FIVOGU-803307 format. One record per residue (C-alpha): x, y, z; residue number from 1; chain; residue in one letter. Coordinates in steps of 0.1 Angstrom, whole numbers. Example, Ala and Ser with C-alpha at 12.3 -4.5 7.8 and 13.67 -1.06 7.14 Angstrom:
<recs>
east | north | up | k | c | r
123 | -45 | 78 | 1 | A | a
137 | -11 | 71 | 2 | A | s
</recs>
This chain:
<recs>
east | north | up | k | c | r
233 | -465 | 112 | 1 | A | m
237 | -436 | 135 | 2 | A | a
212 | -405 | 137 | 3 | A | l
220 | -371 | 144 | 4 | A | h
200 | -338 | 143 | 5 | A | k
191 | -320 | 115 | 6 | A | c
218 | -289 | 114 | 7 | A | p
189 | -265 | 98 | 8 | A | k
158 | -269 | 125 | 9 | A | c
178 | -288 | 151 | 10 | A | e
145 | -307 | 156 | 11 | A | l
144 | -336 | 136 | 12 | A | n
168 | -367 | 129 | 13 | A | y
186 | -376 | 98 | 14 | A | v
207 | -404 | 89 | 15 | A | r
244 | -405 | 82 | 16 | A | d
251 | -395 | 47 | 17 | A | g
223 | -372 | 47 | 18 | A | e
227 | -331 | 51 | 19 | A | d
191 | -323 | 62 | 20 | A | f
160 | -339 | 74 | 21 | A | c
127 | -344 | 50 | 22 | A | d
107 | -315 | 65 | 23 | A | v
139 | -291 | 58 | 24 | A | c
143 | -306 | 23 | 25 | A | k
108 | -300 | 11 | 26 | A | r
109 | -264 | 27 | 27 | A | e
142 | -256 | 5 | 28 | A | m
126 | -270 | -24 | 29 | A | k
94 | -248 | -22 | 30 | A | r
118 | -220 | -16 | 31 | A | a
138 | -227 | -47 | 32 | A | q
109 | -230 | -69 | 33 | A | a
95 | -195 | -59 | 34 | A | r
128 | -182 | -70 | 35 | A | g
147 | -175 | -39 | 36 | A | r
165 | -190 | -11 | 37 | A | h
153 | -196 | 24 | 38 | A | v
181 | -180 | 40 | 39 | A | e
184 | -151 | 21 | 40 | A | e
163 | -119 | 33 | 41 | A | s
149 | -97 | 5 | 42 | A | s
142 | -59 | 5 | 43 | A | e
106 | -72 | 1 | 44 | A | e
103 | -85 | 35 | 45 | A | d
111 | -52 | 50 | 46 | A | e
83 | -33 | 68 | 47 | A | i
84 | 2 | 60 | 48 | A | i
63 | 24 | 85 | 49 | A | m
43 | 52 | 72 | 50 | A | c
61 | 86 | 68 | 51 | A | t
30 | 107 | 78 | 52 | A | e
16 | 90 | 108 | 53 | A | c
46 | 65 | 116 | 54 | A | g
21 | 42 | 134 | 55 | A | e
11 | 17 | 105 | 56 | A | a
31 | 1 | 76 | 57 | A | p
32 | 17 | 47 | 58 | A | a
16 | 4 | 14 | 59 | A | v
38 | -18 | -11 | 60 | A | r
55 | 6 | -35 | 61 | A | g
45 | 36 | -10 | 62 | A | g
55 | 57 | 17 | 63 | A | e
22 | 64 | 31 | 64 | A | l
-3 | 38 | 48 | 65 | A | c
-38 | 29 | 34 | 66 | A | a
-55 | 52 | 56 | 67 | A | a
-30 | 84 | 51 | 68 | A | c
-36 | 77 | 13 | 69 | A | l
-72 | 78 | 18 | 70 | A | k
-72 | 109 | 34 | 71 | A | e
-46 | 128 | 10 | 72 | A | q
-71 | 119 | -16 | 73 | A | k
-99 | 131 | 2 | 74 | A | r
-81 | 163 | 9 | 75 | A | q
-71 | 168 | -26 | 76 | A | a
-106 | 162 | -39 | 77 | A | d
-119 | 188 | -14 | 78 | A | l
-92 | 214 | -26 | 79 | A | e
-101 | 206 | -62 | 80 | A | k
-138 | 211 | -54 | 81 | A | t
-131 | 243 | -35 | 82 | A | a
-112 | 256 | -64 | 83 | A | d
-141 | 249 | -89 | 84 | A | l
-166 | 267 | -65 | 85 | A | d
-142 | 297 | -64 | 86 | A | d
-141 | 298 | -103 | 87 | A | e
-178 | 297 | -104 | 88 | A | d
-182 | 328 | -80 | 89 | A | y
-157 | 347 | -96 | 90 | A | d
-177 | 344 | -133 | 91 | A | d
-208 | 356 | -115 | 92 | A | d
-192 | 385 | -96 | 93 | A | d
-191 | 411 | -129 | 94 | A | d
-224 | 428 | -120 | 95 | A | g
-245 | 412 | -148 | 96 | A | e
-277 | 395 | -144 | 97 | A | e
-277 | 361 | -151 | 98 | A | i
-304 | 339 | -171 | 99 | A | e
-313 | 304 | -158 | 100 | A | i
-332 | 283 | -183 | 101 | A | d
-344 | 313 | -203 | 102 | A | g
-361 | 332 | -172 | 103 | A | d
-349 | 365 | -163 | 104 | A | d
-336 | 363 | -128 | 105 | A | t
-342 | 401 | -123 | 106 | A | s
-369 | 416 | -100 | 107 | A | d
-382 | 439 | -127 | 108 | A | e
-415 | 422 | -136 | 109 | A | e
</recs>
């Protein structure tokens, strides 16, 4: 009954007739239960850096990191607010007096 090192981890010993140590066997069973093999690397494991700042990893399924996404949303909200404000001023610039809550805003009292 000779022992030799496990070919996978090269740390533990296995008996003759066995392919891997108990630790590696357990790890391989868990990996198969999750639906992929331990040796395979998938595209999901790749870290994609943010295209805007290039410093932080991008969020899953996107090209920007969380901070850049937040800033992009903030900028879009500011632009939307500015556009709405511009539309309000354009409506008021026709030279007519405006009544607010039924009160006349002119100075003719």
